[in-house]
C-alpha positions in Angstrom: -0.1 0.1 0.5 0.7 3.6 -0.7 1.4 6.1 1.9 -1.7 7.5 0.9 -3.5 4.4 0.9 -2.5 3.9 4.5 -3.7 7.0 5.7 -7.0 6.9 3.9 -7.3 3.2 6.1 -6.7 5.8 9.1 -9.0 8.0 8.1 -11.4 6.7 6.1 -12.6 8.6 2.7 -14.0 11.3 3.9 -10.9 12.2 5.7 -8.3 12.5 3.1 -8.4 14.9 0.3 -6.5 14.0 -3.1 -6.1 14.9 -6.7 -8.6 18.0 -8.4 -10.3 18.2 -5.7 -6.9 19.6 -3.2 -6.4 22.3 -5.3 -10.5 23.4 -5.3 -10.2 24.1 -1.5 -8.4 27.5 -0.4 -4.8 27.5 0.4 -5.5 31.0 2.7 -8.9 33.4 4.2 -9.3 35.3 0.9 -9.8 32.3 -1.0 -7.7 33.6 -4.3 -4.6 30.8 -3.9 -5.9 27.3 -4.1 -4.2 24.9 -2.2 -1.1 23.0 -3.1 -0.6 20.6 -1.3 0.0 16.7 -2.0 -3.2 15.3 -0.7 -5.3 16.9 2.8 -5.5 14.9 5.8 -8.4 15.4 7.8 -8.6 13.2 11.0 -11.5 13.3 13.8 -9.6 12.8 16.8 -5.9 12.5 18.5 -5.5 8.9 18.1 -6.2 8.9 13.9 -3.5 12.2 14.2 -1.3 10.2 15.8 -1.3 7.0 13.7 -1.4 9.5 10.6 1.9 11.0 11.5 3.6 7.7 12.8 3.1 6.9 9.2 4.4 10.1 8.2 7.5 9.9 10.5 8.9 6.5 9.3 7.9 7.3 5.6 9.7 11.1 5.9 6.6 12.7 5.0 7.0 16.7 5.9 3.3 18.3 6.9 1.7 21.6 7.5 -1.0 21.7 10.0 -3.9 24.4 9.1 -6.5 26.1 11.1 -9.1 28.6 9.7 -6.9 29.9 7.2 -6.2 33.6 9.2 -2.8 33.5 9.1 -1.1 36.5 7.6 2.7 34.9 7.1 1.9 31.9 5.5 2.4 29.5 7.6 -0.2 27.1 6.6 1.2 27.0 3.1 2.2 23.4 1.6 3.6 22.5 -0.8 2.8 20.0 -3.5 5.7 17.5 -1.4 3.3 18.1 1.4 0.1 16.9 3.9 -1.8 19.1 4.8 -3.1 18.6 8.1 -6.7 20.0 8.6 -8.4 20.2 11.8 -12.0 21.1 10.7 -13.4 17.6 11.0 -12.4 18.2 15.1 -14.6 20.6 15.9 -16.1 19.7 19.4 -16.5 21.5 22.9 -16.0 18.6 25.2 -16.8 20.0 28.4 -17.4 23.0 30.8 -16.8 23.1 34.2 -18.7 26.8 35.1 -17.4 26.2 38.6 -13.7 25.8 37.6 -14.4 27.9 34.8 -13.0 25.9 32.7 -14.0 24.6 28.9 -12.2 22.0 27.2 -11.8 21.9 23.3 -10.6 20.0 20.0 -8.3 22.3 18.2 -10.6 23.2 14.8 -13.2 24.8 17.2 -13.7 28.0 16.0 -12.6 31.3 18.6 -16.1 32.6 18.5 -18.0 29.3 19.2 -16.1 29.2 22.2 -17.5 32.5 23.2 -21.1 32.0 22.6 -20.2 28.3 24.7 -18.6 30.5 27.6 -22.0 33.1 27.4 -24.0 30.2 28.1 -22.8 29.7 31.6 -22.5 33.4 32.0 -18.9 33.6 31.4 -16.8 34.5 28.7 -13.0 33.5 26.9 -10.2 36.4 27.2 -9.0 36.1 23.7 -10.6 38.1 21.3 -9.8 39.2 17.7 -11.2 40.1 14.7 -10.9 36.7 12.7 -13.5 35.4 16.0 -15.9 33.5 13.4 -13.4 31.9 11.3 -10.0 31.5 12.9 -9.6 28.3 15.5 -8.2 27.4 19.2 -5.6 25.1 17.3 -4.3 28.1 15.1 -4.7 30.8 17.9 -2.5 28.1 20.3 0.3 27.7 17.7 0.4 31.4 17.2 -0.1 32.9 21.0 -2.9 35.2 19.4 -3.0 38.2 21.3 -6.5 40.3 19.8 -8.0 43.6 21.1 -8.7 43.1 25.0 -4.8 41.3 26.0 -4.3 44.2 28.8 -7.2 43.0 30.3 -6.8 39.1 30.1 -3.7 38.2 28.1 -2.5 36.7 25.3 -3.5 33.2 24.4 -0.7 31.5 27.0 -2.5 33.5 29.7 -5.9 31.5 28.9 -4.5 27.8 28.0 -4.3 25.9 31.2 -3.3 22.5 29.4 -3.4 20.7 26.1 -2.8 17.9 24.2 -0.3 17.5 21.2 1.1 14.7 18.7 4.8 14.8 18.0 6.3 14.4 14.5 6.7 10.5 15.8 3.0 10.3 16.4 3.6 10.4 20.3 0.5 11.4 21.9 1.6 14.2 24.7 -0.9 14.8 27.1 -0.8 17.6 29.3 -4.4 18.4 30.0 -3.7 20.2 32.8 -6.8 21.7 34.6 -6.0 23.4 37.4 -4.8 27.2 38.6 -1.7 25.9 40.6 0.3 23.3 39.2 4.1 23.2 40.0 4.3 19.9 38.9 8.1 20.0 36.9 8.4 21.6 33.5 5.2 23.2 32.3 5.5 21.8 28.6 2.3 23.3 27.0 4.4 26.2 26.8 6.8 24.5 24.5 3.6 24.9 21.8 1.8 27.8 22.6 3.9 30.5 20.0 5.7 27.3 18.0 3.7 27.6 15.1 3.1 23.7 14.8 6.6 23.0 14.3 6.9 21.2 17.6 4.2 19.6 17.6 0.3 19.8 16.8 -1.8 20.9 18.9 -5.3 18.7 19.2 -7.2 19.7 22.4 -6.8 22.2 25.0 -8.4 22.9 28.7 -9.1 27.1 28.6 -9.4 29.3 31.5 -12.9 30.8 31.5 -13.3 34.5 33.5 -17.1 35.5 34.9 -18.9 37.3 32.2 -18.9 41.3 32.9 -22.1 42.6 33.8 -21.5 46.0 32.4 -20.0 47.3 29.3 -19.0 50.9 27.9 -17.5 51.5 24.6 -16.2 54.9 23.6 -14.3 57.1 20.7 -12.2 59.9 21.1 -9.9 62.5 19.4 -6.8 62.8 20.5 -3.7 65.8 19.5 -0.4 64.7 19.9 1.5 61.9 21.2 1.7 62.9 24.9 -1.9 63.5 25.4 -2.3 59.9 23.7 -0.6 58.3 26.5 -1.3 61.1 28.8 -5.0 59.6 28.4 -3.9 55.7 28.7 -2.7 56.4 31.9 -6.0 58.2 33.0 -7.9 55.5 31.8 -6.1 52.6 33.7 -6.1 54.9 37.2 -9.9 55.7 36.8 -11.2 53.3 35.6 -10.5 50.6 38.9 -9.0 47.6 37.1 -11.6 47.6 34.7 -9.8 49.1 31.0 -10.5 45.9 28.7 -9.2 47.6 25.3 -7.4 50.6 24.1 -7.0 50.8 20.6 -5.2 53.8 18.8 -6.1 54.3 15.2 -3.6 57.3 13.9 -5.0 59.5 11.6 -3.6 57.7 8.2 -5.6 55.0 9.0 -8.9 56.9 10.2 -9.2 59.0 7.4 -8.4 56.1 5.1 -11.1 53.1 6.1 -13.5 55.9 8.2 -13.8 58.5 5.6 -12.6 57.9 2.5 -13.5 54.1 2.0 -17.5 55.1 2.3 -17.8 51.8 4.0 -18.6 53.8 7.5 -20.7 56.5 9.4 -17.6 58.4 10.7 -18.2 59.1 14.5 -16.4 61.8 14.6 -14.5 64.4 12.1 -10.8 64.2 10.4 -8.4 66.7 11.0 -7.1 65.0 14.3 -3.6 62.9 15.1 -5.1 59.7 16.8 -8.8 58.0 17.1 -8.9 55.7 20.1 -11.4 53.3 20.8 -11.4 52.8 24.7 -13.7 49.8 26.2 -14.6 48.7 29.9 -16.1 46.1 31.4 -16.9 45.9 35.0 -19.7 43.8 37.2 -21.6 47.1 38.6 -23.4 48.4 35.7 -24.3 52.1 38.1 -21.1 52.6 39.4 -19.0 51.4 36.3 -21.1 53.5 34.1 -19.9 56.9 36.4 -16.7 55.6 36.2 -16.6 55.5 32.9 -18.3 59.0 31.8 -16.1 60.6 34.6 -13.1 59.7 33.2 -14.0 61.2 29.5 -15.2 63.9 31.3 -11.8 64.0 33.0 -10.1 63.9 29.7 -11.9 66.2 28.2 -11.8 68.7 30.9 -7.8 68.2 30.8 -7.3 68.8 27.1 -6.0 65.4 26.5 -9.6 64.5 24.4 -10.6 67.0 22.1 -14.0 65.1 21.1 -15.6 62.1 22.2 -18.5 60.0 21.4 -19.8 57.2 24.0 -21.9 54.1 22.1 -25.2 54.3 23.1 -26.4 50.6 21.5 -24.9 47.7 20.7 -25.0 48.8 17.3 -23.2 51.7 17.9 -20.4 49.8 19.5 -20.2 47.6 16.5 -20.2 50.6 14.1 -17.2 52.0 16.1 -15.0 48.7 16.1 -16.2 48.0 12.3 -13.9 50.8 11.7 -11.0 49.2 12.9 -11.5 45.6 12.2 -12.0 46.3 8.9 -9.9 44.2 7.3 -12.2 44.1 3.8 -11.8 48.1 3.8 -7.7 47.6 4.1 -8.0 45.9 1.2 -9.5 47.8 -1.2 -7.9 50.7 -0.2 -4.4 49.7 0.3 -3.6 46.7 -1.8 -1.5 45.3 -3.0 0.6 46.1 -0.2 2.0 44.1 3.1 -0.3 44.1 6.6 3.0 44.2 9.0 2.8 43.9 13.0 5.3 44.9 15.9 5.8 46.1 19.2 7.7 48.6 21.2 8.0 50.4 24.1 4.8 52.9 24.1 7.1 55.8 24.5 9.1 55.0 21.6 6.2 54.4 19.3 6.0 57.9 18.1 9.5 58.4 17.4 9.4 55.0 15.2 6.6 56.3 13.4 7.6 59.7 12.7 11.0 58.1 11.0 8.8 55.6 9.1 7.1 58.3 7.8 10.4 60.2 7.0 12.0 56.9 5.5 8.8 56.0 3.1 9.2 58.1 -0.1 12.7 56.8 -0.7 12.4 53.1 0.2 8.9 52.6 -0.5 8.4 55.5 -3.3 6.4 58.6 -3.6 3.5 57.4 -4.1 3.6 54.9 -1.4 1.2 54.9 1.3 1.1 53.8 5.0 -1.3 53.5 7.5 -0.8 52.4 11.2 -3.0 51.4 14.4 -2.7 49.4 17.3 -3.5 47.6 20.4 -0.9 50.4 22.0 -1.7 49.3 25.8 0.2 45.7 24.7 3.0 47.4 22.5 1.4 46.6 19.5 1.2 48.2 16.4 -0.1 47.2 12.9 1.4 49.0 9.6 0.1 48.4 6.2 2.8 49.6 3.8 1.6 50.0 0.1 4.7 50.5 -2.2 4.4 52.3 -5.4 5.0 50.5 -8.2 4.5 47.3 -6.1 7.1 44.1 -6.7 9.6 41.4 -5.2 12.0 44.3 -4.9 9.3 46.9 -3.3 8.2 44.3 -0.9 11.5 44.0 0.9 11.8 47.5 1.0 8.8 47.6 3.1 10.1 45.3 5.5 13.4 47.3 5.9 12.0 50.1 6.8 9.3 48.6 9.0 11.4 46.2 10.9 15.0 48.0 10.7 14.6 50.1 13.3 13.2 47.8 15.8 16.6 46.0 17.3 18.0 49.9 18.7 14.2 50.7 20.3 14.0 47.5 22.0 11.2 46.4 19.6 10.0 43.0 18.1 9.6 42.0 14.4 6.4 39.8 15.6 4.0 40.9 18.4 1.2 38.4 17.6 1.2 37.6 13.6 3.9 35.4 14.6 7.4 34.2 11.8 6.5 31.8 9.6 8.0 32.2 6.0 7.9 36.1 5.7 9.7 37.0 8.8 11.9 34.2 9.3 14.8 36.3 7.6 14.1 39.2 10.1 14.0 37.3 13.5 17.3 37.8 14.5 16.6 41.1 15.1 14.9 40.0 18.0 16.6 37.1 19.2 20.2 36.7 20.2 22.4 33.9 18.6 21.8 31.8 21.8 18.4 32.2 22.0 17.9 30.9 18.2 21.0 28.3 19.4 18.1 26.4 21.7 15.3 27.2 19.4 17.1 24.7 16.6 18.1 22.5 19.6 14.6 22.1 20.8 13.0 21.9 16.9 16.1 19.2 16.6 14.5 17.1 19.7 10.8 17.3 18.8 11.0 17.0 15.2 14.5 14.9 14.1 13.4 14.8 10.6 12.2 18.3 10.5 8.6 17.5 8.9 6.5 19.8 11.0 5.6 22.9 8.9 9.2 22.8 7.8 11.4 25.8 6.9 9.1 28.3 9.1 10.4 30.2 12.2 13.8 28.6 11.6 
């Protein structure tokens, strides 16, 4: 029997996609690129995947894991020599413990489904991002996804208590810890969270849940000057008594292009200001929390930290405000062809960094090049969309030089939450020392000696 015939015997006809059917599947979330993999394997259980990986290890067959295909750095790209492992048939929420506030899920469960299931028990899962409807828990874990609520609940790493993974040789490593405190030796889950599927394939996880807030308030503010912006961030942190949930900043370049020029939104505030901030709080005492939020905004206006503000009076208004920040389709419409980049650096260095990019943009990317900036700010994260003109491979590389080049001096990182994949691999030494890179290679060699898992990614 051939390798594919042996795999079919394990996962069944429905579990293996071959031939022309492979190319009919998209390779990314846009749906514009066909899958190029040798075949697509769709296991239903950890045991099935383990059996498949045992065969692949014996045959030296490389594999690429795929979640919701929402990655931005070609993390799930597969060649015609590789098998694509899809978790689309592993979408079961296995258990919810409302007392211990945990949820056990398979890797293919979409993030939004986790949110909905937690809400039925008066709980929330702390990780949230714009791709919530399509991204999967397994993909979130593999990339240590961040998102819009990191300043309140942390990254994915902070919200996973335990997990199960299949190693390159088919070994099942089950570390399904459900305890907040467990210091019994090495915490092995951290080997796989953020490793981009290069050390093992996550199949199940124990997620940490939190009590759902009974109050929520959202506003968008116009701010002039970076000192006023950081002053408002500090004020919100102090006055909201631990209730600050999100602090999203759109530079004027982003707000003008997406909220106004695109024609896709009804702008809540007029153009002409340096920054537009979405601030959101969550708490457990609606009357008190509303007063705290309104008082904080009033103080920001009185102190001149903010020039204008609009408070969302309904869920529809809140969603309309967030739609500006999360409008990926608008970004593509207005800026593509271009490149989306994700970095982190100290908050105090951000304006110096962005000013330097603006000065260098015409020389590196062409006089007609465009760039917009936005980000989470409170967790050190900036997103930059750069559209060199004309667009070609050299222009793309120049945009990477523009954005990544200054980070080492500023104490920044070439990846805040989008990981490394293939596109950022050459830039990783800007953020990691030679000793760190050597240790990463030692770990890779120890867990995947044949280099079969997501080969070429990260290292």
